[in-house]
C-alpha distance (Angstrom), angle and dihedral (degrees) to the residues before:
residue distance angle dihedral
M1 . . .
S2 3.75 . .
Q3 3.78 88.7 .
E4 3.77 91.5 57.0
L5 3.75 88.7 56.0
N6 3.70 94.3 50.2
N7 3.75 95.5 44.8
P8 3.78 110.0 84.5
T9 3.73 92.5 -166.1
S10 3.71 91.5 63.4
S11 3.83 94.6 54.6
T12 3.87 125.5 96.9
P13 3.63 110.2 -74.4
L14 3.94 114.9 -109.1
Q15 3.86 121.0 -114.5
P16 3.83 115.7 -121.0
M17 3.83 114.1 -109.4
Q18 3.84 116.7 -105.9
P19 3.78 115.6 -130.8
Q20 3.92 112.6 -107.3
Q21 3.89 113.2 -116.0
P22 3.83 115.2 -127.8
K23 3.80 119.0 -111.3
K24 3.78 115.5 -101.6
N25 3.85 113.7 -110.6
N26 3.93 108.1 -136.1
T27 3.74 95.2 175.2
W28 3.86 95.9 102.0
I29 3.78 91.2 48.0
Y30 3.79 89.8 57.0
V31 3.80 92.1 45.7
G32 3.87 88.6 51.6
I33 3.81 92.2 50.5
I34 3.81 91.0 47.7
A35 3.78 91.3 49.2
V36 3.79 91.9 49.0
L37 3.84 91.1 49.7
L38 3.76 91.0 46.4
V39 3.80 92.9 52.0
T40 3.81 90.4 46.2
N41 3.76 92.2 53.1
I42 3.80 92.3 46.1
Y43 3.84 88.9 50.9
L44 3.77 92.1 47.5
F45 3.77 93.0 46.8
T46 3.79 91.1 48.5
S47 3.88 92.8 47.7
R48 3.80 91.4 48.7
S49 3.78 91.6 49.7
K50 3.71 91.1 48.8
M51 3.80 92.6 47.8
S52 3.77 90.2 49.9
S53 3.80 90.6 50.4
D54 3.77 92.6 47.5
L55 3.86 89.5 49.4
D56 3.85 91.0 51.3
S57 3.77 90.0 48.0
S58 3.78 92.1 49.0
K59 3.80 90.5 50.2
T60 3.83 91.0 49.2
E61 3.82 90.8 49.8
F62 3.79 92.1 47.4
N63 3.84 92.2 49.3
N64 3.79 90.8 47.9
A65 3.84 92.7 48.5
D66 3.85 91.3 46.2
S67 3.85 91.2 49.9
S68 3.87 90.2 49.1
R69 3.74 90.9 49.1
R70 3.83 91.7 50.6
A71 3.84 90.6 48.4
V72 3.80 90.3 51.5
E73 3.91 89.9 47.5
S74 3.82 89.9 49.5
D75 3.90 91.2 51.2
Y76 3.83 89.5 48.0
Q77 3.77 93.9 51.5
A78 3.78 89.5 50.3
S79 3.80 88.8 54.4
L80 3.75 92.3 49.5
A81 3.78 91.3 51.7
R82 3.83 89.6 55.6
L83 3.76 90.3 47.7
D84 3.84 92.5 50.0
Q85 3.82 89.8 53.7
L86 3.88 89.3 54.4
V87 3.73 91.4 46.5
G88 3.79 89.5 55.0
K89 3.84 87.8 61.0
N90 3.78 93.9 42.7
N91 3.80 101.3 101.5
Q92 3.84 91.2 47.4
M93 3.83 94.2 47.9
D94 3.76 100.0 58.5
S95 3.84 96.2 -98.9
V96 3.83 94.0 -62.7
I97 3.81 91.8 158.5
S98 3.80 100.6 35.5
N99 3.78 90.8 63.2
Q100 3.82 87.7 68.0
T101 3.76 98.5 40.6
G102 3.79 93.6 118.7
E103 3.80 93.9 58.2
I104 3.82 93.7 44.1
A105 3.84 91.8 48.7
N106 3.78 91.6 49.8
L107 3.86 92.7 50.8
R108 3.84 92.7 46.7
K109 3.86 90.8 49.3
Q110 3.78 92.3 54.5
I111 3.82 94.7 44.1
D112 3.82 93.8 45.7
A113 3.90 89.9 53.2
I114 3.81 90.6 54.9
V115 3.80 99.0 40.9
K116 3.79 92.0 49.1
N117 3.72 92.7 50.2
K118 3.80 109.6 96.0
N119 3.79 92.0 -165.1
A120 3.78 95.4 51.0
T121 3.75 112.0 149.7
A122 3.77 128.0 -133.9
A123 3.79 88.2 -102.4
D124 3.81 90.3 52.6
L125 3.81 91.8 49.3
G126 3.83 89.5 48.1
K127 3.80 89.8 54.8
A128 3.84 90.3 48.0
K129 3.80 89.0 53.8
R130 3.83 91.2 51.2
L131 3.86 90.7 49.0
I132 3.83 91.3 48.1
A133 3.80 90.3 51.9
E134 3.83 88.8 50.8
L135 3.84 90.3 49.7
N136 3.88 90.9 49.8
E137 3.76 89.4 49.3
K138 3.82 90.4 55.9
V139 3.75 92.9 44.1
T140 3.81 90.7 51.5
G141 3.77 88.4 52.1
Y142 3.78 91.3 52.0
E143 3.73 90.7 48.2
A144 3.72 91.0 53.7
R145 3.78 92.2 47.4
I146 3.80 92.2 49.5
A147 3.80 91.4 49.3
T148 3.85 88.6 52.8
L149 3.83 90.1 50.2
E150 3.79 92.2 48.0
K151 3.80 90.8 50.7
E152 3.83 91.3 46.6
N153 3.81 89.4 49.5
T154 3.82 90.8 49.6
D155 3.74 91.7 47.7
L156 3.84 90.3 48.9
T157 3.78 89.6 50.0
N158 3.80 91.2 51.5
T159 3.73 90.1 45.9
N160 3.78 92.0 50.7
A161 3.77 90.2 50.1
T162 3.76 90.8 50.6
V163 3.77 91.8 48.4
T164 3.74 91.4 49.0
K165 3.79 92.6 52.4
E166 3.80 91.6 44.1
R167 3.79 90.0 49.7
D168 3.81 94.8 48.2
S169 3.85 88.2 46.1
A170 3.87 90.4 49.2
V171 3.78 92.0 47.6
T172 3.79 90.2 52.0
Q173 3.76 94.8 49.7
N174 3.89 102.1 34.6
V175 3.73 135.4 86.3
G176 3.78 126.8 -50.8
L177 3.70 121.6 10.0
S178 3.80 90.5 -131.8
Q179 3.91 91.1 50.9
K180 3.81 90.3 45.7
A181 3.77 91.7 50.3
K182 3.77 91.5 47.9
L183 3.81 96.2 49.7
G184 3.77 94.4 38.4
A185 3.80 91.3 52.3
V186 3.78 90.8 61.0
L187 3.73 109.0 109.0
H188 3.81 125.7 -130.2
A189 3.85 125.2 -141.0
S190 3.77 125.4 -150.4
N191 3.84 140.9 170.9
I192 3.75 90.6 37.3
R193 3.85 115.7 -173.2
M194 3.72 133.8 177.3
T195 3.76 117.0 -164.6
P196 3.87 123.4 -172.9
I197 3.85 109.0 -139.3
D198 3.84 129.5 -153.5
L199 3.80 108.2 -154.6
R200 3.74 116.4 -148.7
R201 3.82 136.2 -179.3
G202 3.71 92.6 25.6
G203 3.80 93.5 -48.2
K204 3.82 93.4 -50.3
K205 3.74 92.6 112.0
E206 3.85 127.3 45.3
K207 3.78 129.1 -163.2
E208 3.75 129.2 -178.6
T209 3.80 115.2 -121.7
T210 3.79 140.8 169.3
K211 3.84 96.0 -160.2
A212 3.75 109.9 105.6
G213 3.79 94.3 -147.2
K214 3.74 91.3 60.7
V215 3.77 99.2 45.2
D216 3.87 113.5 113.1
E217 3.87 98.2 167.5
M218 3.71 143.2 0.8
R219 3.78 117.5 -125.9
I220 3.77 115.3 -157.5
K221 3.84 119.8 -166.4
F222 3.82 128.0 -178.7
D223 3.78 142.9 154.4
I224 3.79 126.7 -123.5
D225 3.82 111.1 -141.7
E226 3.74 124.7 -130.6
N227 3.81 113.1 -84.7
R228 3.83 120.4 -163.1
I229 3.81 93.5 -165.0
A230 3.81 107.5 41.4
E231 3.82 112.8 92.9
S232 3.76 121.1 -119.8
G233 3.77 115.2 -98.0
K234 3.73 142.0 76.3
K235 3.83 117.5 -28.6
D236 3.84 129.2 -169.0
I237 3.74 118.1 -129.6
Y238 3.81 115.4 -166.8
L239 3.85 116.1 -152.3
R240 3.82 120.4 -161.9
I241 3.80 121.2 -172.5
T242 3.77 119.2 -167.3
G243 3.81 118.4 -162.6
P244 3.83 129.7 -142.2
G245 3.80 92.2 -86.3
G246 3.82 92.3 55.4
N247 3.81 95.5 -106.2
V248 3.73 123.0 131.2
L249 3.79 112.3 -116.0
S250 3.76 107.1 -123.4
N251 3.78 142.0 156.5
A252 3.79 120.9 169.8
A253 3.85 89.2 -152.2
Y254 3.83 88.8 60.7
G255 3.87 95.4 46.6
S256 3.81 103.3 -86.1
G257 3.83 118.1 148.5
V258 3.82 149.2 138.9
S259 3.83 127.9 -85.3
S260 3.82 135.7 169.8
M261 3.83 129.6 -98.9
A262 3.80 121.9 -138.4
D263 3.77 89.4 -104.1
G264 3.80 92.7 56.2
T265 3.87 96.8 -102.7
S266 3.76 122.0 128.7
L267 3.77 123.5 -101.7
N268 3.80 119.1 -152.6
Y269 3.80 104.8 -158.6
T270 3.78 132.0 -173.0
L271 3.87 99.8 -147.6
L272 3.79 139.0 3.7
K273 3.79 118.1 -141.8
Q274 3.80 121.4 -172.4
I275 3.82 117.9 -155.5
D276 3.70 135.9 -171.1
L277 3.83 110.8 -119.7
T278 3.77 129.6 -165.9
T279 3.76 115.0 -164.4
N280 3.81 114.5 -100.7
Q281 3.88 92.6 6.7
P282 3.75 127.0 105.3
V283 3.75 124.5 -127.9
K284 3.80 111.9 -137.7
D285 3.84 130.4 -152.2
V286 3.77 100.2 1.5
T287 3.85 103.1 -171.2
I288 3.79 129.1 -154.8
D289 3.91 121.3 174.3
W290 3.89 119.5 -156.0
N291 3.81 120.9 -157.5
Q292 3.76 126.5 178.5
D293 3.77 135.9 -176.2
S294 3.83 96.4 -129.6
E295 3.86 123.2 64.1
F296 3.75 120.7 -93.6
Q297 3.79 113.2 -106.7
K298 3.80 128.0 -134.6
G299 3.85 116.6 -96.1
A300 3.77 141.5 58.2
Y301 3.76 123.4 -32.7
S302 3.80 120.0 -162.9
I303 3.82 125.8 -151.6
E304 3.85 124.2 -152.9
L305 3.84 124.8 -177.5
Y306 3.86 122.8 -159.5
N307 3.80 134.8 -168.8
E308 3.83 127.6 176.0
G309 3.82 89.9 -4.0
Y310 3.84 94.9 -54.1
K311 3.73 132.6 107.2
I312 3.85 107.7 -114.5
G313 3.75 102.6 178.2
G314 3.81 147.8 -24.3
G315 3.86 149.2 -172.9
T316 3.78 146.1 170.6
V317 3.74 142.5 -122.8
T318 3.76 129.2 -169.4
L319 3.86 126.8 -142.6
R320 3.80 120.6 -158.8
């Protein structure tokens, strides 16, 4: 047994040693992950900054667009205010504005569409500015025309006053006391106006109109100038209205009739109005209303006033 212990060949054979595997190096993996995270963070930060910048830019553009739209709307309202002032004078200025209603309505329709559009582009607002400029140009033209008409009306009033004074003076100085008295006693009408009226609520409400289809009655107003010769008392004023076809409007049931002119010819009149006259004092706002059974037609209506067989004034109004 001792021999077996001393004999190396008889011992348990030794196992060969296995080679030791090297440890894995994870450093580069960690570096890669960190690099990816870093790039991702940079990208997210850059994208967020760009989004914030784009949002600020969008807000600025929106505010600028909204400010431009409100400026255009303000200019438009100013133009409408000028137009409303002209429309207020329309009936007294021989329908100067109503003749161009189609053009004005078209411009307003286009401008309204742009101004009311909250998403109107810069190009749209530019178009609105051009249309407003065109509207203002037309309004300026109307203002000039109305100013001319007002001056002509003033000049005509002054001329009538001069003619009246000259006539009274001529009557006083000319032939025959009886002839002078007769001519001098003839009254003179001025400030003649004819207003078409649309009656509503059974006649309780009145509205001026120039549309023939809506006219229910014609209201004629005028003044009688002071007269130094005519005696105080009741005076007859004959009114004759001639329609677009040249026919005198008349209806015996409403007061129409026939009178005589100073030269002996007949005068078909529409209405007779009796006024109270005081010597050398004017009579203001004499009013006569004319109603008729048939509808009023489109076109021009002329007014003629007569006293003592002489024409003492006239005017026109146009229905459309």
